[in-house]
C-alpha positions, 0 to 999 in steps of 0.5 A: 976231302969233304967239302960242305955247304951249310944251308941255313943261318939260324940258331942251330948253326950258330949255337949248336954247330959253330966250326964243328965241320972243320977238320984239317985235311979231312973236312971243311965248309966251302959255302954257307947259304941263307935267304938272310944274307946278313946272318949268313955273312955274320956266321961266315966271319965268326966261324971262318967258313969259305964264302957266302953263296949268292944262291943255291944254284951257285953251290949246285954248280960247284962239283967239288961240294960233296956234302950238305948240311940242311939247317932250315925250317922243315917246310924247306927240307924236301925241296933241298933234299931233292936238289942235292940228292940229284947232284949225288951230295951226302946230306945231313938234315935237321929234324923233323925231315918232313911236314907230312907222311906223304912228304916223308915217303917222297923224301925216302923215294928220291934218296933211294932213287938217287943213291945218296946218303942221308942222316938226320941230326939226332945229336943227343945220341952222341952226347956223353951224358946219354951214353952214360945213362945207356951204359947203366941200362945195358949193364942192368944196374936198374934191374928189369926196366918196367916203365918210363915217363917223359914231360916237357912243360914251359910257358910261351915266354920260356920256350927253350928255342922260340920264346915269345909274348902271346898277344903282344907279338902274334904277328911275329909268331915263331916259325915253330908254331906255324903249321905251314912251316913246322908241320906242328907244335913241340911234338914234331919239333923238340918231341923228335929228340924225346922219341929218338931217345926212348928208342936209343935208351930203351927200345924201338917204338911199336906204337904211339897213341896221342891226344892233343888239344889247344886250350888257349889258342895262341897258335893253330898247332897243338899246345898240349899233347899226351902220348901212350907209348908201347915199345917193341920189347913190350915196355909201356910208358907215357910222354907229354908236352905243353907249351902254355903252362906256368912251370918249366919242367924237362924230366925223363924218368926210367924205372926198373925193378932195382932202381931208377934214373932221372935226368933232363933232355934239354936243361939240367946237367944233373943225373939222379940215380937210385939203386934200392935205398941208395941215391946219388947224383952225377953232374954230366955237362952237355958237350958243346957245341951240341952237334960236335960229336954228331958231326964228328961221327958223320964226317967219319961215315961220309968219308968212308962212304966216299972212299967205298962208293957206298950209299946209306939211308939211315932209317932212324930219322924216317922211323921217328918222323913216321911215328910222330906224323902218324900219331898226329895225323890219325888222332 
């Protein structure tokens, strides 16, 4: 039986997770902990979790807890991973894993030393729409893949998860734009999913070259970032993010010798497929809650690890974080 503790009570837990950890006789949430006790209590009642923990120490003292889901801002990830890895807990952690390459290496070392299993929440890999697109590519329906392009543009007011009005509420700047908490801007936050999806759909990334700037100075992290990306199979493409334009656009395009596929990573359900002169559309809604399929797979893995007494560090989270941090720290 997997007995979970959820650390965090923000939008991710409420909107993306819900009661996905509950599987009768196999998995359940025993605790939820947050520095915001009011929010934790609200979620506990809404999803019928076990109880609201008064402290992390309360969870650490309970030896029946064997799995932990960390859904806090990134600046708290390393500290929680250290505490729970010492207690040999399985860990599912939100992205990005770390604020710097030094911190990322530290997380890897303590997980390896303490022999625990760590998975990063790249939930888009488990969604039906992206599995469908991957099958199209694997079957060669678009021919030989030549290039790709991804862009996520929006204004501060239309940010998908952290909208705010510049100048009017700068004192309440969302944590995603506070470097000490998030580590960077959209490239480290939502960009992690794009980098992972490039690896999942096309090929692992060999190198990223980035240029970033801050035109309007609403916050101290980058507002706009453009990347040239080279994959291990020699395919090259581009990706760009901007948080201060007046048009919202979320577009992923993959081009091959026989056709193309165009879709959204975050918003539209529509997938546009073109083969030669023929073009058709398929509407594939996002599975909800978004984390459901990821958590289902994680429960299977952790149950297997528990029975076989094995420990796995899934490398993808480290690969993505390393690429992003390397790109932003060395530009």
